[in-house]
C-alpha positions, 0 to 999 in steps of 0.5 A: 853627205848626211851622217846617216847616209854616210853610216849606211853607205860605207862599205869595207873596200878591198879593191882600189884604183891605182890613183894615189891618195894625196897628203891633203886627202889624208890630212882632211880625214885625220882632221875629221877623225880627231873629233872621235870621242875618247876616254876623258878626251885622251885622244890616244889614236895616232895614224902612220900612213905608209905609201912606200911600195916597198914597205907596203909589200913587206907589211903584206908579205911578212905581217899578215899571218899568211891571211891572203885577203889582207895580203892582197888588199895591202898590195893593192892599196895606195896607202896603208894606215897603221893606227896606233894607240898611246898606252896607259891613258884610256881608262886610267887616272893621272896617278896610273891607277885604273878608273874602270874595272875594265882595265886596259880594255878601254884603250882598245875601245877608244882605238875602235871608235877612232878607226870607225870615225877615220873610215866614215870620214874617208868615205864622206870624202870619196875614199874607201877603207877596210879595217884589218885585224889579222896581223902580227904587231911585232912584225909590223914594228919591224917595218914601221917605226912605232913610237915609244909608248904606243902600240898597233891597234889596227891596220886600215887600207886606204884608197880610191875605191875600185868597187862598190860592194852591196851591203851585206844582210843586217840584223833587224832592229827587233833582234838588236834592241831590247827595252827594260 
């Protein structure tokens, strides 16, 4: 799949088939996602893949802040990826001082780039994803062991799509672009 086609055809998928996602498929996605750019090549993104039904159900029922769409999506997804980020690397110098006045903002920026690269990689391999931001990180950490020095950046449902949604309306280039 060509890059522009991949970008333009990727959709948020919230309904999945029951077909499991294989370890090999996930490895291929993460291998490609590892090429996401990051601050000074810090590569802070890490992926914890939850396929255990009991854990996924706990995540859906206890961690989504009552947001029904995320609960339903998580229950129906063959896999839930907990995207974590290593803290205090992106935007920092080796001595621990900030390299940028944006302080801790840059680690979230890098995690966002990693999430998008993960989702595009999955789409290119025929898998569907949706990035979910409504969750309680402390509750997620009660269900999934988050390594020391890392924090949850996003949750990504992953599976074989059971839907092919149409693209929502997009703003035109003249609205988005300005030259000076």
